[in-house]
C-alpha positions in Angstrom: 61.2 111.5 70.3 58.2 109.7 72.1 56.9 112.6 74.1 56.1 114.5 70.8 55.0 111.8 68.2 51.2 111.9 67.4 49.0 109.8 68.6 46.6 107.9 66.4 43.5 110.6 67.0 45.6 113.1 66.4 47.0 111.4 63.3 43.4 110.4 61.9 42.7 113.1 59.7 45.9 112.5 57.6 45.4 109.1 58.0 41.9 108.8 56.4 43.2 111.5 53.9 46.3 109.0 52.4 44.5 106.0 52.8 41.1 107.4 50.9 43.9 109.0 48.0 43.1 112.6 48.8 46.6 113.1 50.2 50.0 111.4 49.1 51.9 108.9 51.4 55.8 109.9 52.9 56.6 106.2 52.1 55.3 103.7 50.4 56.3 99.8 50.4 55.9 97.7 47.5 57.2 94.2 45.8 57.0 92.2 49.3 55.1 90.0 50.7 52.8 91.5 54.2 53.1 88.9 57.4 50.2 89.7 59.0 50.1 88.9 62.3 46.4 88.9 62.9 45.8 86.2 60.5 48.6 84.1 59.9 48.7 85.0 56.6 51.5 86.3 54.1 49.8 88.8 51.1 51.2 90.2 48.6 50.2 93.6 49.3 51.8 97.3 49.7 51.9 99.6 52.5 51.5 103.3 52.6 53.2 105.6 55.6 52.3 108.7 56.6 53.5 110.7 59.8 54.6 107.4 61.1 52.1 105.3 60.8 50.7 102.9 58.5 48.1 104.8 56.4 47.1 101.6 53.8 47.8 98.3 53.4 46.4 96.2 50.4 47.0 94.9 47.0 47.7 98.2 45.3 48.9 101.3 47.1 49.5 103.1 43.6 46.3 106.0 45.2 48.5 106.8 47.7 51.7 108.3 45.8 52.6 111.2 44.2 56.3 112.4 42.9 57.0 113.0 46.7 56.6 110.4 47.9 59.0 107.5 48.5 59.2 104.0 47.0 60.3 101.3 48.9 61.1 98.2 46.8 61.2 95.1 48.7 62.3 93.1 46.1 60.0 89.8 46.9 61.2 90.0 50.6 58.8 89.7 53.6 57.3 92.8 55.6 57.3 92.1 59.3 56.3 93.9 62.1 59.1 95.5 64.3 59.8 93.3 67.2 58.8 93.6 70.7 61.1 92.1 73.5 58.0 91.8 76.2 60.1 91.6 79.8 63.7 92.9 79.8 66.1 94.6 82.0 68.2 97.2 80.0 70.6 97.8 83.0 71.9 94.0 82.5 73.3 94.9 78.5 75.6 97.2 80.9 74.2 100.1 78.6 72.3 102.9 79.1 69.0 103.0 77.2 70.5 105.1 74.5 73.3 102.9 73.7 71.2 100.0 74.0 68.5 100.8 71.6 71.6 101.9 69.0 72.5 98.3 69.6 69.0 96.5 69.1 67.5 98.5 66.3 69.7 97.3 63.8 68.5 93.7 65.1 65.3 94.6 64.3 63.5 95.6 67.6 61.6 98.4 67.8 60.1 98.1 71.1 61.1 97.6 74.6 58.8 96.9 78.0 61.7 97.7 80.5 62.0 96.9 84.2 64.9 99.4 85.7 64.4 97.6 89.2 68.4 97.8 89.1 68.9 101.4 89.1 66.0 101.5 91.5 68.0 99.4 94.3 71.0 102.0 93.8 69.3 105.3 93.1 65.2 105.0 93.8 62.7 106.6 92.1 65.1 109.2 90.6 67.0 106.7 89.1 63.6 105.2 87.6 63.0 108.8 86.2 66.4 109.2 84.3 66.0 106.0 82.5 62.0 106.8 82.1 63.5 110.0 80.6 66.1 108.7 78.5 63.8 106.0 77.1 61.2 108.8 75.3 64.0 110.2 73.6 64.8 107.2 71.2 63.6 106.8 67.5 61.7 103.5 69.3 59.8 102.6 71.3 61.0 101.9 74.8 57.9 101.6 77.4 59.1 101.6 81.7 57.9 99.3 83.9 57.9 100.8 87.5 59.7 98.8 89.4 57.6 97.1 92.4 60.4 95.3 94.8 63.3 97.1 95.9 64.5 95.8 98.3 62.9 92.3 96.5 62.6 90.9 99.7 62.2 93.2 102.4 64.1 91.6 105.6 66.5 89.8 103.9 68.7 92.5 102.6 69.6 96.3 102.1 69.1 98.1 99.5 70.4 101.7 98.6 67.1 103.0 98.1 63.4 101.4 98.7 60.4 102.1 96.4 57.1 102.7 98.2 53.6 102.1 96.8 53.6 106.0 97.1 56.4 106.0 94.5 54.4 103.6 92.3 51.2 105.4 92.2 53.5 108.8 91.4 55.0 107.2 88.8 51.6 105.6 87.0 50.8 109.5 86.2 54.8 109.7 84.2 53.8 109.7 80.1 56.4 106.1 79.5 55.2 104.2 82.5 53.4 101.0 81.1 52.5 99.2 84.1 54.0 97.6 87.0 57.7 95.7 86.9 58.0 92.4 88.0 57.0 91.7 91.4 59.4 89.4 92.8 57.9 89.4 96.6 55.8 86.5 96.0 55.8 85.5 99.3 54.3 89.2 100.1 51.4 88.8 97.9 50.4 85.4 98.7 51.0 86.7 102.7 48.4 89.7 101.9 51.4 92.2 102.3 49.5 95.5 102.4 52.1 97.4 100.4 52.6 94.9 97.4 49.0 94.7 97.5 48.8 98.5 97.4 51.1 98.6 94.3 49.4 96.3 92.9 46.2 97.8 93.3 47.7 101.7 92.0 49.1 99.8 88.4 45.2 98.2 87.8 43.4 101.4 89.1 45.6 103.3 86.3 44.6 100.9 83.8 47.9 99.5 83.5 49.4 96.0 83.6 51.3 94.0 86.7 54.3 92.3 86.2 54.7 88.3 87.7 58.1 86.7 88.7 56.8 83.4 90.7 59.8 81.8 91.1 59.0 79.1 92.8 57.6 75.1 91.7 54.9 75.3 94.0 51.6 75.2 91.4 49.2 74.5 94.0 47.6 77.3 96.5 50.2 79.2 96.7 50.5 80.0 93.0 46.8 80.5 93.0 46.9 83.2 95.4 49.8 85.3 94.0 47.8 85.5 90.5 44.7 86.3 91.9 46.9 89.2 93.4 47.2 90.4 89.9 50.2 89.5 88.3 49.1 89.4 84.9 52.8 87.2 82.8 55.3 85.5 84.1 58.8 85.1 83.3 59.9 82.5 85.9 59.3 79.4 83.9 61.8 76.5 83.3 59.7 73.5 82.1 57.2 72.9 79.8 54.5 72.4 83.0 55.4 76.1 84.1 54.1 77.5 80.8 51.3 75.1 80.9 50.4 76.3 84.4 50.8 80.1 84.0 48.5 79.9 80.3 45.7 78.0 82.5 45.3 80.5 84.6 45.0 83.6 82.4 48.4 84.8 82.4 51.0 85.4 79.9 53.5 82.7 79.5 56.8 84.8 78.7 59.6 82.6 77.7 62.7 84.0 77.8 66.3 83.6 75.7 69.0 86.0 77.3 72.7 85.5 77.8 72.2 82.9 80.2 69.2 82.1 80.4 67.5 79.2 77.7 63.9 78.5 78.9 62.5 79.0 75.5 63.0 75.0 74.4 61.7 73.5 77.6 58.3 75.2 77.6 57.6 75.9 73.6 56.2 72.3 73.9 53.0 73.3 75.1 52.2 74.7 72.1 54.4 73.2 69.5 53.2 69.6 70.9 50.3 70.1 73.4 48.3 72.4 71.2 47.6 75.2 73.5 46.9 78.8 72.1 49.5 80.2 71.0 48.1 83.7 72.0 48.9 83.0 75.6 52.9 82.9 75.2 55.3 85.6 74.4 59.0 85.9 73.5 61.4 87.9 75.5 64.5 88.0 76.6 65.4 89.4 80.3 68.6 89.6 80.9 71.1 90.2 77.6 74.7 90.8 78.1 76.4 93.5 75.4 78.7 91.0 73.8 75.2 88.9 73.2 73.5 92.0 71.1 76.7 92.7 69.0 77.4 89.3 68.3 74.3 87.2 68.2 71.4 89.8 68.3 68.4 90.3 70.3 64.5 89.5 69.6 65.7 88.5 66.3 67.8 85.9 68.0 65.0 84.8 70.2 62.6 84.1 67.2 65.0 82.4 65.5 65.9 79.8 68.4 61.8 79.8 69.0 61.5 78.6 65.2 64.8 76.0 65.4 62.7 74.8 68.8 60.2 73.5 65.8 57.5 76.2 66.6 55.8 77.7 63.1 57.7 80.9 62.2 54.1 82.8 61.8 53.5 81.9 65.0 57.0 82.7 66.3 56.8 86.0 64.8 53.5 86.2 66.7 54.9 85.8 70.5 57.3 88.6 69.2 54.8 90.9 68.5 51.3 91.5 68.4 51.0 89.3 71.4 53.2 91.3 73.5 51.5 94.3 72.1 47.8 93.2 73.1 49.2 91.9 76.6 49.8 95.6 77.6 46.9 96.9 76.0 49.1 98.5 73.0 47.4 96.1 70.1 45.8 99.4 68.5 49.3 100.7 68.6 51.7 98.7 67.4 52.8 95.1 66.8 51.0 94.5 63.7 51.4 96.0 60.3 47.7 97.6 60.0 45.9 101.1 59.6 47.1 103.3 62.2 49.7 101.1 64.1 53.4 102.7 64.2 54.9 102.0 61.1 57.3 99.8 62.8 58.2 97.2 59.9 61.1 95.1 59.2 62.4 93.8 55.5 63.8 90.3 55.8 64.9 87.9 52.6 63.9 84.5 54.8 61.5 83.8 58.0 63.3 80.8 59.3 66.9 82.4 59.1 65.3 86.1 59.8 68.1 88.4 58.5 67.4 91.7 59.7 68.0 93.7 56.1 65.8 96.7 56.6 64.3 98.5 59.8 62.0 101.0 59.9 60.3 102.6 62.8 57.5 105.6 63.1 57.7 105.7 59.7 61.9 106.3 59.2 64.5 103.9 58.4 66.7 103.7 61.1 69.1 100.4 60.1 69.7 99.1 57.0 72.4 95.7 56.6 73.0 95.7 60.3 73.9 99.2 60.6 72.1 102.1 62.2 71.4 105.1 60.5 69.6 106.9 63.4 70.7 109.1 66.2 70.1 107.7 69.9 70.3 110.8 71.6 71.6 111.1 75.7 70.4 112.2 78.9 72.4 114.0 80.6 73.7 112.0 83.3 74.3 113.8 86.9 77.0 113.2 89.0 74.9 111.9 91.8 74.4 108.6 89.6 77.7 108.5 88.7 79.3 108.5 92.0 77.5 105.8 93.7 80.4 103.3 95.1 80.4 104.0 99.0 82.2 101.0 100.8 83.6 103.1 103.8 87.3 101.8 103.6 90.1 100.5 101.9 89.3 96.6 102.3 92.3 94.1 102.7 92.7 90.4 103.1 91.0 90.5 106.5 87.7 91.4 105.6 87.6 88.4 103.4 88.6 85.9 106.1 85.6 83.2 107.3 86.4 82.6 111.2 85.6 78.8 112.1 83.9 78.2 115.4 85.6 77.6 118.5 87.9 74.6 118.2 86.9 72.8 114.7 89.1 71.3 112.6 87.0 71.3 109.5 83.2 72.4 109.3 80.4 71.5 106.9 79.5 74.8 105.2 76.7 75.5 103.2 77.4 76.0 99.6 76.0 78.1 97.0 75.6 76.1 93.9 75.6 77.8 90.2 73.8 75.6 87.9 74.8 76.8 84.0 72.5 78.3 81.7 69.6 79.0 84.8 68.6 81.4 87.2 68.2 79.1 90.0 71.0 78.1 92.5 71.5 74.8 94.2 71.9 74.6 98.3 74.9 72.5 98.7 77.4 71.3 101.5 81.1 70.7 101.7 83.8 69.6 104.2 85.9 72.3 104.7 89.9 72.4 106.3 90.1 75.4 109.1 93.5 76.9 108.6 95.0 79.2 111.8 91.3 79.3 112.7 90.0 80.4 109.4 87.5 78.1 106.9 89.0 77.8 103.5 87.5 77.2 100.3 88.9 73.8 98.4 88.5 72.2 95.2 85.6 73.6 93.0 84.3 75.5 96.8 85.7 79.1 97.0 84.8 82.2 98.9 81.9 84.7 97.9 81.7 87.8 99.4 79.2 90.6 99.4 80.9 94.1 100.5 78.1 97.1 101.1 78.5 99.5 99.1 75.6 102.0 99.2 75.7 103.2 102.6 79.4 103.0 103.2 79.0 100.5 106.2 82.1 98.8 105.7 80.4 95.8 106.2 81.5 92.7 104.3 79.1 89.2 104.5 81.4 86.4 104.0 80.4 82.4 102.6 81.0 79.8 100.2 80.5 79.3 96.5 81.2 76.5 94.0 80.6 75.7 90.1 82.5 77.9 88.7 85.7 75.9 87.8 88.3 78.8 89.7 91.7 77.5 90.1 94.8 79.5 91.2 94.6 82.8 92.9 92.1 85.0 91.6 89.1 87.2 92.3 86.2 88.5 90.3 84.4 91.6 91.6 80.9 93.1 90.5 79.0 96.2 91.3 76.2 94.3 89.3 74.6 92.2 91.8 71.1 91.8 91.1 68.9 93.0 92.9 70.3 94.8 95.4 74.0 95.8 93.6 76.3 96.1 96.2 79.7 94.4 95.4 80.1 90.9 94.7 83.5 89.3 95.0 84.4 85.6 94.2 88.0 83.9 94.5 89.7 81.5 95.8 92.4 84.1 97.3 91.6 87.0 99.5 94.2 89.3 98.6 92.7 89.2 95.2 89.7 89.6 96.3 90.8 92.9 98.3 92.5 94.5 95.5 89.3 93.8 92.6 87.0 95.5 95.4 89.4 98.0 95.9 89.7 98.7 92.1 86.4 99.6 91.9 85.7 101.5 94.5 89.0 103.7 92.6 86.9 103.5 89.1 83.3 103.7 90.4 82.2 100.4 90.0 81.8 97.7 87.1 84.0 94.0 86.9 87.2 93.1 87.4 88.8 90.3 87.2 92.2 89.2 89.1 94.5 87.0 89.1 98.2 86.4 90.8 97.9 90.4 91.6 97.2 91.4 89.0 94.6 92.9 86.8 93.2 91.2 83.8 90.3 92.9 82.7 88.3 95.8 83.6 84.4 97.0 82.7 83.9 100.8 83.8 80.2 101.0 84.6 80.1 104.5 85.9 76.2 105.3 86.2 75.0 103.4 89.1 78.0 101.4 89.1 75.6 99.2 86.3 75.8 101.1 82.7 78.3 102.3 80.6 77.3 105.1 78.3 80.2 104.2 75.8 78.8 102.6 72.6 78.1 98.7 73.0 81.2 97.6 70.6 83.3 99.0 73.0 81.0 97.9 75.9 81.0 94.0 74.3 84.9 94.2 73.4 85.8 94.6 77.1 83.2 92.3 78.3 84.9 89.7 76.0 88.3 90.8 77.5 86.2 89.6 80.7 85.1 86.3 80.0 88.6 85.6 78.5 90.2 86.3 81.8 87.3 84.6 83.6 88.3 81.3 81.3 92.2 82.0 82.1 91.2 81.7 86.2 89.8 78.4 85.0 86.2 79.4 84.7 84.3 77.0 82.2 80.8 78.0 82.3 78.5 79.5 79.5 77.8 82.9 80.2 79.3 82.6 83.6 79.4 86.6 84.3 75.5 86.5 84.3 75.5 83.5 87.1 78.2 85.8 89.1 75.8 88.8 88.8 72.6 86.9 90.5 74.6 85.6 93.3 72.9 88.4 95.3 69.4 87.6 94.0 67.1 86.7 97.3 63.7 86.1 95.5 65.0 83.1 93.1 65.9 79.5 94.7 68.0 78.2 96.2 70.3 79.7 98.5 71.9 83.3 97.7 73.9 85.9 99.5 73.0 89.3 100.9 74.7 92.0 103.2 72.5 90.4 105.7 73.8 86.7 105.0 73.3 83.9 103.8 69.7 83.1 102.6 67.6 80.2 102.3 65.2 81.5 99.1 63.5 78.3 100.1 61.9 79.5 103.1 62.6 83.3 102.7 64.4 83.6 105.8 68.3 83.9 106.5 70.4 80.5 107.4 73.4 80.2 108.9 76.7 79.5 106.9 77.5 76.0 109.1 75.5 73.1 109.8 76.3 72.6 113.2 75.2 76.2 113.8 71.8 75.6 111.8 
């Protein structure tokens, strides 16, 4: 386990003895082609491993072998470092850290830098500690970034708990904390908000890394002010100019390929065509659903995609190994096959298609041919983490009615416009009819509601959304609603919306899809209303049922659920919903639902 894994300093006497040939290695890998990400070379070298670390790499490791040494014949395959995910949220996979690890290990991911700000919004510092503690129990390296913004935008939403600068300072002393999670409150930083600056200062005083999140097209003075505050990376870029701006300002540009974010192809040209130094670029996933992990892969999927976009395979591997480790100050600990580093290595027969055939983490085989061979221990999640859906009442159709202005027969309503495969939304308007005093959705514009679920206030905020393609009488409800994680309900029928919302109250959180008064799909997420501690394959199966149910309701978008779950994310433009109302994220202020009232 991480807590008991010996440091390089503690292991040095044994490493030196093995490398010198005085003591035999635990394992030697020979007959392979070593990918050196320090030099971008492919070498016909051998590798000796002891006490979970690389002791020797070179042309001939025979001096490290005796009768008890385990010999692995690489059979002319490539040896590449275990893959690192530079920015991600475990909760987005609907899995606990243990089950997420079990899902990604067969795909060659041996290191993750995780920001559990989802659970922080629901359970506060205690929830972060639970995620941190289970992470440390795993056979791979899971580092935790202390969440920075709960709420993500103070004054625009209400969370279950708030994270303070004192919380951040306390967490910096925990063994698995690697830095500060993405600083989403970029207006706060730019305007000198004392709490945001105090959190960043506590992180830098601890010698750790401040994660960035700058979701604005303005790359002028505001961007410079944000970078000056200390954010060291950013994953919110969607265009080549974004990647270039971040690299030129000394940030690491993190290019993401998640379940719904396809931002690598549009940015990697900064390296492949503009010729910028690739050391300043990192690959990550940000958000991956269980179905993506089970069916498509994890960081191996991202690396393959980067290669398909024209990136040299060795450069792509650097972006998913040594670049990431160096960014977090761990170059001497992981991210490469070199003496002293953790023995995280993958055997693959092709550097372009990247089949993950044998995975070793900390010197132990953890997966072979897509099958995990190691247990991933579970944390004992307490009841307080399993009872987090408090709507305060049984909801009915009336809670989802939207009264029209007095005397109006029609209104011009502001509408959240979903954009396929991207996190930003559009700020649209629609002419909507009034029926018996209530504003009705029409065509591809239907209702969205945010149901307060942390304090049992019974409050429901209503608005309009478009872009999913829903038809008929339907509703989808989810307690995954980044970042406040209230309950988001989208529907064309108010009775269905009430039934869906009440169903999640019954099961303690999750996702449910209803059509014509019948439940078509349900994913139970009992831990904080965000995660299941069931295996990824089970969750992925239910997620597939959810996707099919959404399609049966007319939805045509790729990974539409990810778009659904972000409708309350009040730090990414342009228009969002919160428990306080409709939010104009371009101005970071509340806005009226109807144009005539603006």
